[in-house]
N, C-alpha and C positions, 0 to 999 in steps of 0.2 A: 503493499499499500504506500502511496506517495505520502510524504510527510505533510500533514495538515497544519502544522504549527509554523507560522511565518518566521523567518529569521530576524535578527536584530536590525539588519540593514533594511528589511522589508517594512519594519515598524517605524523606522526613521523617515519621515516624509520630507525632510530637507536635505538629507545626506546626498552627496554626489555618489553615484554608483561606481563600483570598483572597475578598474580598467578593463577587465574582460567583458563586463556587461555594457560599458560605455561603447566598446567596439561592436558588440552585438546590436546595441540600439542604433549606432550609426549605420551599420549595414542595413538594419531594418528599414530605416528612413529612406535609404537609396532604393531598397526593394520595393516598398510600397509606393514610393514615388513614381516608379515606372508604370504602375497599374493603369491610372487614368489614361495617359497617352497611348499606351499599347492597346487598350480597349477601343479607343477612338480610331486607332489605325487599322484594326482587324476588320475583315469583312465577313467573318464567321457570324452566324446568328447568335443572339444572346445566350440563349439556353445551351446551345452546342458549346460555345466557349466556356460557359461555367461548368458543364459536364467534364469536358477534357482537362480543364484546368485543375479541378478538384480530384478527379481520378488520378491525374499525374501526381498531384501532391500526396494523396494517400499512398500510392505505390512507392513513392520515394522515402516516406517516413516509416512505412510498414516494417522493413527490416530491423530497424532499431527498436520499434515497439514490440516485436516478437521476443527480444531478449529479456523484456520485463515480465512477461507472462502474467499479465493482470486481467485477463478475459473473464475472470469470475467475480470482479468487482462491479456488481450489478448496479449499485448506485451511481458509480462513476461512468458506467457504460450508458445509462439512462440519460444522465445529464450531457454526455458527449453527443449521443444521438439527437437530443433536443437542440443542442448548439448547432448541429449539422443542419437541421431543418430551417433554423432561424438564419444561418449563414446563406443558405440557398435563396431565401427570400430577400435578404439584404443584397446579395450579389445581383439578383434580377433587377432590382430597383437601381443599384449603383451602375451597373452596366448601361441601363437605359439612359441614366443621367449623363454619363460620359459621351453618349451619342447625340443627346438632344440639346445640351447646353454646353458651355465652355468648361474645359477641364478645370480651370481655376475656380469658377463658380461652384461647380459640382463638388470638388474635393473641400471646399470651404463649408458647404452646407453639411456634408458628412462629418466634418470636424465638430458639429454640434452634439455629437454622440455623448459626451460627459453631461450635457445638460439634460438629455433624455434619460440617462441613468440616474440622475438626481431626482427627476420627476417620478420615475417609477418607484424609487425607494420611498419617496414621499407618499405616494399612492399605497404603498404597502405598509405604511404606518411608521416609517423611519423618520429621523429628524434631519432637516436640512437647515443649516444656520441661516439667519436672515440676510447676512451679507452676501451669501452665495446667490441670492435672488437678484442682486444688483447685477451680477455678471450675466445672468439670464436675460435681463432687461436690455443690457447693452448688445448682447448677441442677437436678440430679437430685432432690435434696431437695424443691425446689419443685415439680418435676413429680409427686412422690408426694403432696404436699399437695393440689395442684389436682385430680389424678385421683381422689384419695381422697374428697374432698368432692363431686366430680361424681358418682362412683359411688353415693354416698349419696342424692344427689339424684334421679338416673334413670340407667338403663343407656344411654339415648340420649345424655345428656350425656358419659358416659364414652366411648361410641364416638366422639363428637365430639373428644374430647382425643386419642384414638388416631389418628384421621384427621389431626388438626393435627400430631401428631409425625411421621407419615409425610410429611405436606406439607413439614415443616421439612427432612427429610433430602433430598427431591427438590429443594428450593429451593437447597440447598447445592450439589448436582450441577449444577443449572441455571446458577448463577452461576460455577462453575468452568469449565464449557463456554463461558459467555458470555465470560469473562475471555480464554480461548484465542482465541475468534473475533475479539476486539477487538485482538489483536496483529497481525491482518492486515486488518481491515476498520475502516471508520468507524462510529461508533455507530449512525447512521441506517440504514446498510446492514445491519448485524448485526440491529437491531431489526425491520426490515422483514421479513427472512427468518425470524427467530425466531418473530415473532407470526403470520406467515402459516402456517409449518409447525405451530404450535400449533393454529391454527384447523382446518387440514386433518387433524390427528391426531384430534380430537374428532368431526369430521364423520361418519366411518364408524359410530361408535357412535350417532349421532343417526339415521342412515339405518336401521341394523339394528334398532335398538329402536323405531323409528317414533315418536320423540320430536317433539313439536310444535315447529316452527321458526318459524311465522308466527302471525298473528292473536292478538296479545296486546293487553291494554289500553294506552291511550296512557301511563299511569303507568309501566308496565314499560319502554316504550321510552325514557322520559325518564331512568329509573334506569340503563338501559344506557348512554345518552349520558353520564351522569354518571361511569360506571365507565370508559368509553373516555377521556374528557377528563381525569378526575381520577386514578384509580389507574393507568391505563396510560400515558398521555402525560406527566402532570405528576408521577407517581409513579415507575414502573419506568424510563421513558426519561430523566428527570432524574438519577436515581442512576447509571444506566449512563454518562451523559455526565460526570459529575464523577470517575468512576474513571480518566479519562485524566489527571487532574491531582492528585487527592486520594488520600492514603493509604487503602487498604481498611479499615485499622483504625478511622480516623477516621469513615468512612462507616458502618462497622459500629456504632459507638457511637451515632452520630446516629439510625440507623434504628430503635433501641430506642424512640424517642419515638412510634413508630407505636402502641405498646400504650396509653399514656394517651390519645392523640388519638382512637384507635378507641372506647376505653372511654367516653370523654366523649360522642362523638357517639352512641353506642349508647344511652346514658342519655337523651340529648336526643330522638333520633329514635324510639327503640324503647321507651323507659322501661324499659330493661333494665340492671340493675346486678347485678354479680357477687356471690355469696354471701360473707359475711364471711370464711369459712374459705379462700376462693380468694385473697383479697388478699395474705396473707403468702406463699403459693406463688408468685404472680406476682412478688413482690419478690425472692424467692430466685432465680427463673429469670433475671431481668434482671441482678441483682448477679453471678451465676455466669457468665452470658454476657459481661459486662463484664470480669470477671477473665481469662477465656480470651482475649478480644480483646487486652487489654493485655499479657499474658504470652506471646503467641505472635507470631512474627515473621510480618508480613503478606506478605513475599515467598515464604513457604512455604505459607501458607494464604490463599486468596482469599475474603474475607468481605465480606458487604454486609447 
């Protein structure tokens, strides 16, 4: 069974992570930063891309998971499967957002994940400090700025913002379920199950809708390989592994750097730059989320 007691460093919500974890977090930022631009570049249907990305991630982590032999940990397995379903729903909304709106606006909206986590905890009877609500108000102002500008640009961009908002709420639930799973399982066991269930969740949609699953150009398979190795393994899995030792608050703050990384890559690979009016909104969203993370006890709200 995985150790359910957090380490001293995980309890210290202001401590700088140890050098190995800083390296993992840095790699994780670069990994997830490639996600939005690669999704926008790919011609694969959304559900097909999600299926192959997560099946590939599960197969890559499975050999490490088999060493732990934790397949009888029913509670951990149940939480892992729940996280997989939530991850599939999150990915559907996130992938659509990356194709309907700008990468910068979409990733900024998804960065609202900590706020949704705080709201869910409040709804479940938890306590959220009053100062954290200030951060939510600041982020909400940013959302209004971004969505207002995007609605002016096109209805499709506005729909992309809404998809990204839904994606953020699902991401919060996914990480909360994943945190529960890792109280009982090692990270590789959890990710293998979670990614596999995610792939299996979207497969019926592919089958029923008769969405193409084979016969894509070589370029699209290379993009898929980049998503598996970059966003899935070096991104999601790296961040999950640091949560064993690093405070969720620290991880949450660091993951905000996904927004500028994705924006710069989108500018480089796609020649895509956000409208000037979107930039202040992105700044408000990130500042507000930072305030929520800093003002909320991470042992009450699991954030990433």
